[in-house]
C-alpha positions as CSV (number, residue, x, y, z in Angstrom):
1,M,-5.5,35.5,-15.6
2,R,-5.2,35.9,-11.8
3,A,-9.0,35.0,-11.8
4,L,-8.6,31.8,-13.6
5,V,-5.6,30.6,-11.1
6,V,-8.2,31.4,-8.2
7,V,-11.2,29.6,-9.7
8,G,-8.6,26.8,-10.5
9,L,-7.4,26.6,-6.9
10,L,-10.9,26.8,-5.8
11,A,-11.8,23.7,-7.8
12,V,-8.8,21.9,-6.7
13,V,-9.8,22.6,-3.1
14,A,-13.4,21.5,-3.4
15,L,-12.6,18.5,-5.2
16,V,-10.6,17.2,-2.4
17,F,-13.2,18.1,0.2
18,V,-15.3,15.7,-1.9
19,V,-13.0,12.8,-2.2
20,V,-12.1,12.9,1.6
21,A,-16.2,13.2,2.3
22,V,-16.9,9.8,0.2
23,V,-13.7,8.2,1.5
24,R,-14.7,8.8,5.1
25,D,-18.4,8.4,4.5
26,S,-19.2,6.4,7.7
27,Q,-22.6,5.0,6.0
28,G,-20.8,2.7,3.9
29,N,-20.9,-0.2,6.1
30,A,-24.5,0.5,7.7
31,V,-26.3,-2.8,8.2
32,D,-30.1,-2.5,6.6
33,A,-32.7,-4.7,8.0
34,K,-32.9,-7.3,5.0
35,S,-29.2,-8.3,6.1
36,C,-29.9,-8.4,9.7
37,P,-28.6,-11.5,11.6
38,D,-31.7,-13.7,13.0
39,G,-32.8,-13.0,16.5
40,W,-31.4,-9.3,16.1
41,P,-34.0,-6.3,17.1
42,L,-34.9,-3.8,14.9
43,A,-34.4,-0.3,16.3
44,D,-36.5,2.7,15.7
45,L,-34.2,5.4,14.9
46,R,-36.8,8.0,13.9
47,L,-37.0,11.1,16.1
48,R,-40.7,11.3,16.9
49,E,-42.7,14.5,17.7
50,Q,-43.4,15.0,21.4
51,K,-47.1,13.9,20.9
52,D,-45.8,10.5,19.9
53,V,-43.5,9.7,22.7
54,K,-44.4,7.8,25.5
55,I,-42.7,8.2,28.8
56,N,-43.1,6.8,32.7
57,V,-41.5,9.3,35.1
58,Y,-39.8,7.8,38.2
59,N,-38.4,9.7,41.2
60,A,-34.9,8.5,42.4
61,T,-34.2,11.3,44.5
62,D,-35.2,12.1,48.2
63,Q,-37.7,14.8,47.2
64,P,-41.0,13.8,47.1
65,G,-43.4,14.4,44.4
66,R,-40.8,15.3,42.3
67,A,-41.8,13.0,39.6
68,G,-45.3,14.1,39.5
69,D,-44.0,17.9,38.9
70,V,-41.6,16.6,36.1
71,A,-44.5,14.8,34.6
72,D,-46.9,17.6,34.5
73,D,-44.2,19.6,32.7
74,F,-43.7,16.7,30.2
75,R,-47.6,16.8,29.9
76,N,-47.5,20.5,29.1
77,R,-44.6,19.8,26.4
78,K,-47.4,17.0,24.6
79,F,-45.4,14.1,26.0
80,Q,-47.8,10.8,26.5
81,V,-47.1,10.3,30.3
82,K,-48.3,6.9,31.2
83,K,-46.8,6.1,34.7
84,V,-45.6,8.5,37.4
85,G,-44.3,6.7,40.5
86,N,-41.0,6.5,42.7
87,A,-37.9,4.4,41.5
88,P,-36.8,1.4,44.0
89,K,-33.2,2.8,44.5
90,A,-31.6,6.1,44.2
91,V,-29.9,7.5,41.2
92,D,-26.8,9.9,41.7
93,D,-27.2,11.4,38.1
94,V,-29.1,14.0,36.5
95,A,-31.5,11.1,35.0
96,V,-31.4,7.8,33.3
97,L,-33.5,7.0,30.4
98,R,-34.1,3.1,30.2
99,Y,-35.6,2.2,26.8
100,G,-35.6,-0.9,24.2
101,P,-35.1,-1.0,20.7
102,K,-38.6,0.6,19.5
103,G,-37.6,3.4,21.9
104,V,-34.0,4.5,20.5
105,G,-35.6,7.6,18.6
106,S,-37.7,8.6,21.6
107,A,-34.5,8.4,24.0
108,Q,-32.6,10.8,21.6
109,L,-35.5,13.4,21.8
110,L,-35.6,13.1,25.5
111,Q,-31.7,13.2,25.8
112,A,-32.1,16.7,24.3
113,Y,-34.5,17.7,27.4
114,F,-31.8,16.9,29.7
115,L,-29.0,18.9,27.8
116,S,-27.2,15.5,27.0
117,N,-26.7,14.7,30.6
118,A,-29.0,11.8,31.0
119,T,-27.4,8.5,31.1
120,P,-28.8,6.2,28.5
121,A,-29.8,2.6,29.7
122,Y,-30.8,0.7,26.4
123,D,-32.3,-3.0,27.3
124,A,-32.3,-5.0,23.9
125,K,-35.1,-7.0,25.7
126,R,-37.5,-4.6,26.2
127,K,-40.7,-5.0,23.6
128,D,-42.4,-1.6,23.9
129,D,-41.5,1.9,22.8
130,T,-42.0,3.6,26.0
131,V,-39.3,5.3,27.7
132,D,-38.5,5.3,31.7
133,V,-37.1,8.8,32.8
134,V,-35.6,8.1,36.3
135,L,-35.0,11.6,37.7
136,G,-31.5,11.6,39.6
137,S,-30.5,13.8,42.6
138,R,-28.4,16.1,40.2
139,F,-31.5,16.7,38.2
140,Q,-32.9,20.5,38.4
141,Q,-35.2,21.3,35.6
142,L,-36.4,20.5,31.9
143,A,-34.4,22.3,29.3
144,T,-36.2,25.4,27.4
145,T,-37.5,24.7,24.2
146,T,-34.3,26.8,22.6
147,E,-32.2,24.9,24.5
148,V,-33.8,21.5,23.6
149,N,-33.5,22.5,19.8
150,Q,-29.9,23.5,20.3
151,A,-29.3,20.1,21.9
152,L,-30.9,18.3,19.1
153,G,-28.7,19.6,16.8
154,D,-25.5,18.9,18.8
155,L,-26.8,15.2,19.3
156,G,-27.3,14.4,15.5
157,A,-29.2,11.4,14.6
158,P,-29.5,8.6,17.0
159,D,-26.8,6.0,17.1
160,L,-27.7,2.1,16.4
161,P,-27.4,0.4,19.6
162,T,-25.0,-2.9,19.4
163,G,-26.8,-5.8,18.4
164,T,-29.6,-4.1,16.5
165,C,-30.4,-3.3,12.9
166,P,-32.2,-0.2,11.8
167,M,-36.2,-0.6,11.4
168,P,-37.0,0.0,7.8
169,V,-38.6,3.7,7.4
170,D,-41.9,2.5,6.1
171,K,-42.7,0.6,9.5
């Protein structure tokens, strides 16, 4: 008899959890590309593999050659480094990640390499899928593979930037 009471109680608790999860589902009001307002860009939310991510690395510190060293580190991690140079003005953060709608998922991956301490700088008018990594004065080093994997788990899926619609998965 006790076993039936315990099983019944567990079933009721499980049912309550399911109802709460369905009621609080945040995807119920998600926008799809077909119902996207005219003029809104489609954001690519896919987390890409390192080999598919294009980046530019810029030094915004007072340490000469910092961008080249970090670019080499990113190349060793299989990223496609396109440009390396100096930023026009100093940055007082760990890093700034500048990207457009096609680089949302790539920026999320890069955010993990800075342990979520990089400042995102979304630009809706940007047309390419390259992410600019601007190294700031608080930058010390990129995260290890284990730290990146943990940070990706903590970050979760990329958020859809305001004024965009999700890109269809088949594109």
